N, C-alpha and C positions, 0 to 999 in steps of 0.2 A: 265247543258252544253251543251249535243246535241240539247238541245231546243233552246238558245239563239244564237248557230252557226247556225242554219238552219234560225232562224229569219234573222239574218244580211244576209245570204246569198239570201234571197229573197226580201229582203229590197232593195239591189245590183244591183238585177235581173230587180227590176222592175224602178230602176232608170234607168238604160242602156237602156232598151227597150224604155223609157219616150224619153231619150235624142236621141235615133236613129230616132225616129219618127218625132222629133222638127227637124232633120238637114235636113230628105230627101224630107219634103213637101215643105220648099223654094228653094232647088234645083231642082225642078223639075219644078217650076214655073219660077225659072230663066232662064231654059234652053229654053221654049216657048217663053219667053218675046223677043222682037227684041232688043232694046237697050232703058232702060229707063233711065228714069234720077235717080240722086242719092235720090234726095227727094220723088219721084214715089217710088221707090223700097222700101225706108224706107216703107212710107204708107201702100202700098201696101203687104208687108211682116207684118206689125202691125197688117192690118187686117186680114193676114191669119192665124197670131198668135191667135187673139180673136176667129175665124169661128172655127179655131184647138181645142182649149182650152176645149172649152164642151165636145168634145167627146174623149178626151186622161184622164179624170178623172174620167168618170164612167167606163173606161176600166182598169184601175189602180186598182180603188177602187174592183172591182171584181176580178179582179187576186188577193190584198192581201187577199180577203175574201177565195178565194180557198186554198191559201199557207197558211193561218190558218188554215182553216179546215184541211187540211194535215198534216199541224203541229201538229194539236192536234188528229189526228188519229194515228201519228206517235209516238206522246207522249203515245198515250195511250197503243199503241202495245208494246212499248216499257218497259213500267209498268208493262202489263201483263205477258210478257214475263221475264221480272226481278223477278217475282214472282212465276211464274210455276214452277222453279227448285227448290224451297225452301217448294213447298206443300206435296212432299210425307215426308221431315223432319219435317215439321209441324205436319202434322198428325201422323206420330209416335210419336212423341213426345206427344203430343194431349193423345194418347193413352195410353203411357207409364206412363201418373201422373195420368190417372184416373184407370188403373193397380194396381198402387202403393196405391191409395186412398183406392182403394177397398179391399186391401189385408190387409191395414191397419185397415179398418173397421170390415172385419173380423177376424183379429187377435186379436183385442181387445174386440170383441163380445164375441170370444173363451177363452182367456184370464182369462175374468169375469165371465163367463161358469164356467169352470175349477176351478176359486179362490171359487167360489159360492159351486160350488161340495166338493171342498176339505175341506170348513168351515164345512159342512154339514157333512161331513164324518165324519171328527175331532169331531164336536160333538158328534154327532151319538156314536163314541166309547168313548168317555169322560163318557156320558151319559148310557153306558151300561155298563162301568168298577165303575160306583158308582153305579149304580143298583147293578152286581154282589158283590159289597163291604155291602151295603145296607142286602142283602139277606142273607152277612155272620154275619152281626151283629145281626141280628133277630133269623138264626137259627142256628148262636154258641154260642151265647153269651144271650142276654134277653130274647129267647124265655122258653130257659133249665131255665135258673135263674128264670123268673117267676114262672115256674112250681115248680121249687124246694121251693119258698117261699110260695107259695099257699100249697105246701103239708107240710111245715113247722105247716104252720097257722091250717092247719087242724088237724093234730098230737096233737097240743098246743090246741087246741076246744077239742079233745077227752079227753086229760089228765083234761082239767076242767072240764069238762062232769059228769067225774071218780070222783074226788075229791068233787062235789057238792054231788053224789050221796050217799057218803061213809058219809060226814057231812054235811048236808045243813044249819047247825048253823056255821060255821065255812067257810065255801066258798058261795060267791054268785056273783050273775051279776050286775054290776054298769056300767052306760054310763058314761066313762071317760073325761070330759070337756079338758084335757093335751091330749086327742086324738081324737079330733074332735067329741065328743060325741060317740065314738066310744064301744060298749059294753064289758065291760073288768069284768077280774075275780077280785075281792075283797075277804081279808080272815081278820078272827079276832085271827087267833091263836096267832099272835104276837100284836095285836093293838085289844083292848074291842072294838074301834070304827070303826075297819076296814081300810085296807089301801090296796094299789094295791099289787096283789100275782105275786109277782116275783120269777119264776124257780130258779134262780142261789144263791139266798139265803135263798131259802124256802128247797132246797135238802136237809141237815142236816133232818130237822123236816120230811120229805118226807121217807128218809132212816129209822126214827124211826117208824113214826106211818102210813105212807101207802106205804108199800113197795112193794105192788101190782099193784101203779104207777111207781114204776122203767123201766118197758120194752118200758112203752110208751116214758119217758126219754129217753132208749136209743134209740130209733126211731128217736126222735126229733136231737138228737147227729148223728145219722147216716146221718141224712139229712143235719143237717148243715155241716159235713165235705165235704159233694158233693156239699154244696155252695162253701165254702171255696175254694176247689180246683177248683172249675170253675171259679171265681173270682181272682185267684192269676194264673192262665192259661190263660183266655179269658179276663182279665180285658181291653187289649189292645184295644178291639172292643168297648170298653165304650165312649161315647163322653168326650172327654180331657176338656172340656170348663164346664161343668157342675160339677161343685164342691163340691156341696151340697152331690151329688152322692159319690164321692170320697171320702170324709170323712165319709160317712155312710159306706163305705166298709172296711174302715179301722177300724171303732168302730166296726163293724159287726165281724171282726177277731180276734179282739182282746177279743170281749165278749166268740165266742165259744172257743177261749184257756182256760177262764176262767172258762166258762159253762161245759169243760171235766173235768178240775181237783176239779170242787165241785162233779161232780157225780161221781168221781173215789173215793173220801172221804168219797161219803153217804152210798159207799158199806163197807165200814170199821167201825170197832166198834168208837161208838159215842166219846170218849175219846181220839181217836188219831186223830181227826180234829183238824189239826194246821194253816190253813189257811180259812179265811175268802172272800170270792168275794162279789165285790157289783157293777160288771159293770154292764151296762144299754143296752138293746137290741134298735137297733136303728130303730125305728117304721117307720121312714121316709122312710126304704129302698125301700120298695114295690111300695110307692106313686111315685118315683122319676124313679125307674124301669120302671114301668108302664107308665109315662109322656112319657121319651125317647120310647118306644119301640110301643106308639102309633103314636108317630110324624115321627118315622121312617117308619110304616104300612101305614101311610097317605101319604110321599113322593115315596112309592111303588104303591101305588093305583094310582098316576098318569102316568106312565108309558104307557099305553095304550091309552092315548094321546096324550104324546109324539109321539110314533110310528104313530098314524095319521096322527099328524101334518107331521113327515117326509114323509108321502105316498102322501099327498098332496100337497109338494114342501113349506113348510111355514119354519121360522126360527124357529130354536130351544129357 
Protein backbone atom coordinates (compact mmCIF):
# COMPACT_ATOMS: atom_id res chain seq x y z
CA UNK A 1 0.00 0.00 0.00
CA UNK A 2 2.84 2.45 0.87
CA UNK A 3 4.57 1.64 -2.36
CA UNK A 4 1.48 2.38 -4.45
CA UNK A 5 0.95 5.67 -2.62
CA UNK A 6 4.54 6.76 -3.22
CA UNK A 7 4.33 5.85 -6.90
CA UNK A 8 1.14 7.89 -7.20
CA UNK A 9 2.80 10.91 -5.50
CA UNK A 10 5.86 10.65 -7.73
CA UNK A 11 3.78 10.56 -10.90
CA UNK A 12 1.69 13.50 -9.73
CA UNK A 13 4.83 15.46 -8.90
CA UNK A 14 6.39 14.83 -12.29
CA UNK A 15 3.21 15.79 -14.10
CA UNK A 16 3.03 18.98 -12.10
CA UNK A 17 6.65 19.87 -12.90
CA UNK A 18 6.11 19.18 -16.56
CA UNK A 19 3.00 21.36 -16.67
CA UNK A 20 4.79 24.25 -14.93
CA UNK A 21 7.73 24.29 -17.31
CA UNK A 22 5.37 24.23 -20.29
CA UNK A 23 3.45 27.30 -19.09
CA UNK A 24 6.48 29.37 -18.13
CA UNK A 25 8.35 29.14 -21.46
CA UNK A 26 5.59 30.63 -23.71
CA UNK A 27 4.91 33.45 -21.24
CA UNK A 28 8.57 34.48 -21.27
CA UNK A 29 8.66 34.73 -25.06
CA UNK A 30 5.28 36.44 -25.12
CA UNK A 31 6.56 39.25 -22.90
CA UNK A 32 9.64 39.82 -25.08
CA UNK A 33 7.66 39.91 -28.36
CA UNK A 34 6.09 43.21 -29.56
CA UNK A 35 2.62 42.52 -30.86
CA UNK A 36 2.80 39.41 -32.99
CA UNK A 37 0.00 38.21 -35.04
CA UNK A 38 -2.16 35.35 -33.96
CA UNK A 39 -0.77 33.04 -36.63
CA UNK A 40 2.78 34.02 -35.83
CA UNK A 41 2.19 33.48 -32.17
CA UNK A 42 0.78 30.05 -32.91
CA UNK A 43 3.65 29.12 -35.20
CA UNK A 44 6.16 30.50 -32.83
CA UNK A 45 4.59 28.67 -29.87
CA UNK A 46 4.52 25.50 -31.91
CA UNK A 47 8.19 25.83 -32.70
CA UNK A 48 8.99 26.49 -29.04
CA UNK A 49 7.07 23.38 -28.06
CA UNK A 50 8.99 21.34 -30.62
CA UNK A 51 12.26 22.72 -29.35
CA UNK A 52 11.34 22.31 -25.67
CA UNK A 53 9.91 18.82 -25.94
CA UNK A 54 13.19 16.91 -26.33
CA UNK A 55 14.69 18.55 -23.24
CA UNK A 56 11.69 17.84 -20.96
CA UNK A 57 11.33 14.09 -21.62
CA UNK A 58 14.87 13.12 -20.53
CA UNK A 59 14.49 15.20 -17.35
CA UNK A 60 11.24 13.50 -16.48
CA UNK A 61 12.69 10.08 -17.25
CA UNK A 62 15.70 10.63 -15.03
CA UNK A 63 13.49 11.96 -12.31
CA UNK A 64 11.25 8.89 -12.56
CA UNK A 65 14.27 6.64 -12.30
CA UNK A 66 15.43 8.49 -9.23
CA UNK A 67 11.97 8.26 -7.72
CA UNK A 68 11.78 4.56 -8.49
CA UNK A 69 15.21 4.03 -6.97
CA UNK A 70 14.15 5.90 -3.85
CA UNK A 71 10.93 3.94 -3.73
CA UNK A 72 12.79 0.63 -4.02
CA UNK A 73 15.23 1.71 -1.32
CA UNK A 74 12.34 2.80 0.84
CA UNK A 75 10.50 -0.46 0.20
CA UNK A 76 13.63 -2.47 1.09
CA UNK A 77 14.04 -0.43 4.25
CA UNK A 78 10.43 -1.02 5.17
CA UNK A 79 10.76 -4.78 4.56
CA UNK A 80 13.99 -4.94 6.50
CA UNK A 81 12.52 -2.93 9.36
CA UNK A 82 9.38 -5.10 9.35
CA UNK A 83 11.52 -8.30 9.77
CA UNK A 84 13.98 -7.03 12.37
CA UNK A 85 11.49 -6.96 15.30
CA UNK A 86 10.73 -10.66 14.71
CA UNK A 87 14.35 -11.84 14.51
CA UNK A 88 14.76 -12.45 18.30
CA UNK A 89 11.40 -14.23 18.40
CA UNK A 90 12.30 -16.41 15.44
CA UNK A 91 15.71 -17.16 16.92
CA UNK A 92 14.17 -18.09 20.27
CA UNK A 93 11.61 -20.26 18.51
CA UNK A 94 14.33 -22.03 16.51
CA UNK A 95 16.40 -22.61 19.64
CA UNK A 96 13.35 -23.98 21.44
CA UNK A 97 12.54 -26.35 18.57
CA UNK A 98 16.14 -27.57 18.37
CA UNK A 99 16.27 -28.00 22.15
CA UNK A 100 13.01 -29.95 22.11
CA UNK A 101 14.30 -32.24 19.35
CA UNK A 102 17.57 -32.82 21.20
CA UNK A 103 15.65 -33.56 24.41
CA UNK A 104 13.32 -35.98 22.63
CA UNK A 105 16.26 -37.76 21.01
CA UNK A 106 18.17 -37.96 24.30
CA UNK A 107 15.13 -39.19 26.21
CA UNK A 108 14.45 -41.77 23.50
CA UNK A 109 18.01 -43.09 23.69
CA UNK A 110 17.85 -43.11 27.48
CA UNK A 111 14.52 -44.93 27.45
CA UNK A 112 15.87 -47.51 25.02
CA UNK A 113 18.99 -47.97 27.12
CA UNK A 114 16.96 -48.34 30.31
CA UNK A 115 14.61 -50.80 28.63
CA UNK A 116 17.53 -52.90 27.39
CA UNK A 117 19.20 -52.76 30.80
CA UNK A 118 15.97 -53.77 32.52
CA UNK A 119 15.46 -56.62 30.04
CA UNK A 120 19.01 -57.85 30.65
CA UNK A 121 18.56 -57.59 34.41
CA UNK A 122 15.24 -59.42 34.25
CA UNK A 123 16.81 -62.10 32.06
CA UNK A 124 19.74 -62.39 34.44
CA UNK A 125 17.42 -62.70 37.44
CA UNK A 126 15.33 -65.33 35.69
CA UNK A 127 18.44 -67.29 34.72
CA UNK A 128 19.74 -67.02 38.27
CA UNK A 129 16.47 -68.34 39.69
CA UNK A 130 16.44 -71.17 37.16
CA UNK A 131 20.07 -72.02 37.95
CA UNK A 132 19.27 -72.06 41.66
CA UNK A 133 16.38 -74.44 40.98
CA UNK A 134 18.58 -76.70 38.83
CA UNK A 135 21.13 -76.92 41.63
CA UNK A 136 18.38 -77.90 44.04
CA UNK A 137 17.20 -80.60 41.64
CA UNK A 138 20.72 -82.00 41.41
CA UNK A 139 21.73 -81.62 45.05
CA UNK A 140 18.44 -82.47 46.76
CA UNK A 141 16.95 -85.13 44.50
CA UNK A 142 18.59 -86.51 41.36
CA UNK A 143 22.13 -86.72 42.77
CA UNK A 144 21.20 -88.45 46.07
CA UNK A 145 18.75 -90.74 44.26
CA UNK A 146 21.40 -91.87 41.78
CA UNK A 147 23.78 -92.59 44.66
CA UNK A 148 21.17 -94.69 46.46
CA UNK A 149 20.29 -96.57 43.27
CA UNK A 150 23.96 -97.32 42.68
CA UNK A 151 24.39 -98.38 46.30
CA UNK A 152 21.42 -100.72 46.03
CA UNK A 153 22.83 -102.19 42.82
CA UNK A 154 26.24 -102.80 44.40
CA UNK A 155 24.64 -104.51 47.40
CA UNK A 156 22.63 -106.68 45.01
CA UNK A 157 25.83 -107.63 43.15
CA UNK A 158 27.46 -108.60 46.44
CA UNK A 159 24.47 -110.78 47.24
CA UNK A 160 24.70 -112.41 43.82
CA UNK A 161 28.41 -113.11 44.23
CA UNK A 162 27.72 -114.71 47.58
CA UNK A 163 25.00 -116.96 46.12
CA UNK A 164 27.26 -118.03 43.24
CA UNK A 165 30.06 -118.78 45.71
CA UNK A 166 27.69 -120.89 47.87
CA UNK A 167 26.15 -122.85 44.98
CA UNK A 168 27.70 -122.26 41.51
CA UNK A 169 25.48 -124.92 39.99
CA UNK A 170 22.28 -123.21 41.03
CA UNK A 171 23.33 -119.61 40.35
CA UNK A 172 25.13 -118.09 37.35
CA UNK A 173 25.41 -114.85 35.37
CA UNK A 174 23.71 -114.43 32.02
CA UNK A 175 23.43 -111.46 29.65
CA UNK A 176 19.75 -110.73 29.83
CA UNK A 177 18.29 -109.59 26.46
CA UNK A 178 15.36 -108.08 28.33
CA UNK A 179 17.77 -105.74 30.12
CA UNK A 180 19.81 -104.60 27.08
CA UNK A 181 22.14 -107.63 27.40
CA UNK A 182 23.07 -106.55 30.88
CA UNK A 183 24.71 -109.28 32.94
CA UNK A 184 22.05 -110.62 35.31
CA UNK A 185 21.87 -113.41 37.84
CA UNK A 186 20.01 -116.57 36.81
CA UNK A 187 19.02 -119.49 39.04
CA UNK A 188 18.07 -123.16 38.56
CA UNK A 189 16.58 -123.77 41.98
CA UNK A 190 13.03 -123.27 40.68
CA UNK A 191 13.59 -124.12 37.00
CA UNK A 192 16.21 -126.64 35.78
CA UNK A 193 16.56 -124.71 32.53
CA UNK A 194 17.31 -121.50 34.45
CA UNK A 195 15.30 -118.37 35.10
CA UNK A 196 16.12 -114.77 36.09
CA UNK A 197 16.78 -114.44 39.83
CA UNK A 198 14.19 -112.32 41.57
CA UNK A 199 14.89 -111.50 45.17
CA UNK A 200 11.25 -110.94 46.19
CA UNK A 201 10.14 -114.41 45.06
CA UNK A 202 13.37 -116.11 46.17
CA UNK A 203 13.32 -114.84 49.76
CA UNK A 204 11.47 -117.89 51.17
CA UNK A 205 14.13 -120.17 49.63
CA UNK A 206 16.99 -117.93 50.85
CA UNK A 207 15.56 -117.90 54.37
CA UNK A 208 15.54 -121.68 54.40
CA UNK A 209 18.72 -122.54 52.45
CA UNK A 210 20.92 -119.40 52.44
CA UNK A 211 20.34 -117.68 55.77
CA UNK A 212 23.83 -116.18 55.59
CA UNK A 213 22.64 -113.97 52.72
CA UNK A 214 19.84 -112.33 54.70
CA UNK A 215 22.06 -109.54 56.17
CA UNK A 216 22.79 -108.35 52.61
CA UNK A 217 19.06 -108.42 51.93
CA UNK A 218 18.55 -106.24 55.00
CA UNK A 219 21.09 -103.71 53.71
CA UNK A 220 19.27 -103.64 50.35
CA UNK A 221 15.98 -103.05 52.13
CA UNK A 222 17.44 -100.23 54.25
CA UNK A 223 18.77 -98.54 51.12
CA UNK A 224 15.37 -99.03 49.51
CA UNK A 225 13.70 -97.34 52.47
CA UNK A 226 15.95 -94.30 52.03
CA UNK A 227 15.14 -94.24 48.31
CA UNK A 228 11.42 -94.43 49.00
CA UNK A 229 11.65 -91.62 51.56
CA UNK A 230 13.56 -89.44 49.09
CA UNK A 231 11.03 -90.08 46.30
CA UNK A 232 8.07 -89.36 48.57
CA UNK A 233 9.55 -86.12 49.93
CA UNK A 234 11.55 -84.70 47.00
CA UNK A 235 9.88 -86.01 43.87
CA UNK A 236 8.58 -82.46 43.30
CA UNK A 237 12.06 -81.68 41.95
CA UNK A 238 11.61 -84.31 39.24
CA UNK A 239 10.61 -83.32 35.74
CA UNK A 240 6.80 -83.71 35.72
CA UNK A 241 6.78 -84.14 31.94
CA UNK A 242 8.89 -87.31 32.28
CA UNK A 243 5.95 -89.69 32.61
CA UNK A 244 8.03 -92.92 32.38
CA UNK A 245 10.08 -91.77 35.38
CA UNK A 246 6.94 -91.01 37.38
CA UNK A 247 5.62 -94.46 36.54
CA UNK A 248 8.90 -96.02 37.69
CA UNK A 249 8.61 -94.19 41.00
CA UNK A 250 5.17 -95.69 41.60
CA UNK A 251 6.38 -99.18 40.63
CA UNK A 252 9.42 -98.92 42.87
CA UNK A 253 7.40 -97.85 45.92
CA UNK A 254 5.04 -100.78 45.41
CA UNK A 255 7.95 -103.18 44.94
CA UNK A 256 9.67 -101.96 48.13
CA UNK A 257 6.58 -102.53 50.25
CA UNK A 258 6.18 -106.04 48.88
CA UNK A 259 9.89 -106.78 49.36
CA UNK A 260 9.76 -105.70 53.00
CA UNK A 261 6.82 -107.99 53.63
CA UNK A 262 8.54 -110.90 51.90
CA UNK A 263 11.67 -110.38 53.99
CA UNK A 264 9.67 -110.36 57.21
CA UNK A 265 8.07 -113.67 56.19
CA UNK A 266 11.48 -115.15 55.34
CA UNK A 267 12.54 -114.62 58.93
CA UNK A 268 9.60 -116.75 60.12
CA UNK A 269 9.21 -120.54 59.92
CA UNK A 270 8.32 -121.74 56.44
CA UNK A 271 4.89 -123.01 57.45
CA UNK A 272 3.87 -119.47 58.46
CA UNK A 273 4.45 -117.99 55.00
CA UNK A 274 1.01 -116.81 53.93
CA UNK A 275 1.74 -114.31 51.17
CA UNK A 276 3.61 -114.72 47.90
CA UNK A 277 4.76 -111.52 46.20
CA UNK A 278 5.58 -111.14 42.54
CA UNK A 279 6.19 -107.40 42.16
CA UNK A 280 8.82 -106.52 39.58
CA UNK A 281 11.64 -104.09 40.24
CA UNK A 282 11.54 -101.23 37.64
CA UNK A 283 14.92 -101.73 35.98
CA UNK A 284 14.55 -98.55 33.88
CA UNK A 285 14.59 -96.41 37.03
CA UNK A 286 18.34 -95.82 36.98
CA UNK A 287 18.35 -95.08 33.23
CA UNK A 288 15.57 -92.49 33.49
CA UNK A 289 17.02 -90.77 36.56
CA UNK A 290 20.48 -90.60 34.98
CA UNK A 291 19.05 -89.15 31.76
CA UNK A 292 17.41 -86.25 33.65
CA UNK A 293 20.53 -85.78 35.75
CA UNK A 294 22.78 -85.44 32.70
CA UNK A 295 20.44 -82.94 31.04
CA UNK A 296 20.40 -80.73 34.12
CA UNK A 297 24.18 -80.92 34.49
CA UNK A 298 24.58 -79.91 30.84
CA UNK A 299 22.30 -76.91 31.41
CA UNK A 300 24.29 -75.85 34.47
CA UNK A 301 27.54 -76.13 32.52
CA UNK A 302 26.20 -73.49 30.10
CA UNK A 303 25.98 -70.93 32.90
CA UNK A 304 29.58 -69.60 32.49
CA UNK A 305 28.82 -68.88 28.83
CA UNK A 306 25.72 -66.94 29.86
CA UNK A 307 27.77 -64.91 32.32
CA UNK A 308 30.33 -64.08 29.61
CA UNK A 309 27.54 -63.02 27.26
CA UNK A 310 26.12 -60.72 29.93
CA UNK A 311 29.55 -59.18 30.54
CA UNK A 312 29.99 -58.56 26.81
CA UNK A 313 26.58 -56.89 26.65
CA UNK A 314 25.00 -59.55 24.49
CA UNK A 315 21.40 -60.70 24.73
CA UNK A 316 20.55 -63.62 26.87
